N, C-alpha and C positions, 0 to 999 in steps of 0.2 A: 504494500500500500504506500509506504514511504517513497519507494522508487517511482511509482506511478504518479504521485503528487509532484515530485521533482520534475519528471518528464513533462507533465502538463504545465507546470510553471514556466519551464524553459521554452516550451512550444508557444505559449501565449506571449512571453517576452520577445521571442524571435519574430512573431507576427507583428507585434506593436512596433518593434525596431524597424523592420523592413517596410512597414507602412509609412513610418515617419521619414525614412530615407527616400521612399518613392515620392512622397508629396513634396518634400523640400527640394529634391533634385529636379523637379519638373517646373519650378517657378522660373519665370523669365528674369534674366539679369537686369539690374537697374543700370541703364546707360546714362552717362553724364560726364561732366568735367571733373576729373580727379586731380587736377593741378591746384594745390592750395594757394598759388599765387594769383589765380584767376578770381575775378569779381563774383563769378557764379559757381564757385567750387561746391561740389556736392559730396559731402562725406559719406552719404549712403550709397553712392554709385559704386558698383563693383565691376563695371565694364567701361573702360575709358574711351571717350570719343573726343579727341582734341579739337575737332571742328566745332564743338559746342562751347569751347572755352572762350570767355570774353575777358580781355585784360584792360586795365585802366588806359594803357597807351593807345588802344584801338580807337577810342573816341576822339583822340587828339590828331590822329593821322589825317593829313589832307593838305590842300592848298588854301592859303589865307590871303585876304586883301585887308590891309589895315594902315596903321600909322606908327611911326617911330620918330618922336620929336624930343630932343634933349633941350630942356628949357634954360639951362645954365651955360657954363663956359664952352660946351661942345655944340651949341646951337648952330654955329656957322658951318660945322662939319656934318652934323647929324640932325637934319630937319626934313623929314620925309612925310609929307601929308598923304602920299600914296606910297605904300610900302607892301610889297608882296613877299611872302615867305612860305616855306613848305616844311611840314613836320612829317617825318617818315621813320620807320623802324631802323634802329642802328644795326648795320651789318655786323653779324657776330655778337650782338648784344643780348642782354637778357630781356625778359618780357616787360621790364620797366624802363628800358633804355631806348631813347630816340635821338635823332639828329634834327636840328632846326636849320634848314638851308636858308641862309640870308645873303645879302650883298654887303660887303664891307668895302667902302670906297670904290665901288664898281667891280670888285672881284667876288666871285661866289665862294662862300665859306660855309662849312657845316659845323654848327655849334653842338657840343655834346650836352645832352640833357637827360634828366630822369623824370619819370611820371609816378605820382602816387595819388590815388583817388582822382580828384579834379584839379590837381596842382602840377604844373610842370616847373622844374628847377633847372636853370642853365648855369653852368660853371665851367668856363672855357678860357684858356689863355692862348692867344694867337701871336706868335712871334714874327718878326720881320715883315710887317705889313707896310707897303709904301703908303705914305700919308702926306697929303697936301696941307701943310701947316699954315701957309699963307700963299697968295698968288705968286707963282714962280718959285716957291720953296717946297720941294718934296723931300721928305725925310723917311727913314725907316723907324717904325715904332713897334712896341709890343702893346697889344690890346687885350684887356681882360674884360670879359662880359660875365656878369653874375646877376642873377635875379630870379624872380618867380612870377608866374602868371596863373590865373585861375580860369577854368572853363566854366561858363555859366550853365545853368540847368538845361538850356536848349541844346547843349553839346555842339554849339557852333561859334559862340562868342567868347573870345579869349582876351583877357586884359591883365596887365601887371606892370612891373617896373623892372627895367634892365639897367643895372648899374654898370656903367662903362668907364674904364680907366685906360688912358693912353699915356704911355711912357716912352720918351725918347731923349737922348742926350741933349739935343738942340733945344728942347722945350721943357724938359723936366716932366712932371706928371700932371695931367689934367683929368679930372673926374667929374662925372655928371650922373644924376639919376634920371633915366629916360623912360617916360611912360610908353608902353607898347600896347597896341590894340590890334585885333584881327577878327575877321568874320570868315568862317569856312565857306569856300566857294562851292 
């Protein structure tokens, strides 16, 4: 009798176990973004689909038309009421790194930037830039661009301040806080 009860117990336990394995193994996997750096990270997803991931940088990427006007000592050099720039993924960068393609004294330059939430931060030093300090006086300068801008809730309007410092032996250091605005085209 004792052996028969043990066999019955094990048979019932095996049936319950096999049923639970059968039911759990038949459920569909949860597809989603499994990258914790994405804005829509899904901790419950057990099947990764990178095409579903949305990163902060994605909403910044695009061509912008705006303004860059330095109100102080750099006003004669940086006074652009029409200023186009482009934000794109940084080649070989992380999901939070972008470049801001701008024109510096007529030459195209990519400024290194990072994105977090709705804020973009620029921090770039550009050495050996030809710079017209005065009519007929072209010098080589180091330009430092640092600042932040915020993307509005419409994900199209960008505004902030770019702190620009120009240093050259002939002129010393000139710095200005330059408001920058842009609207995604």
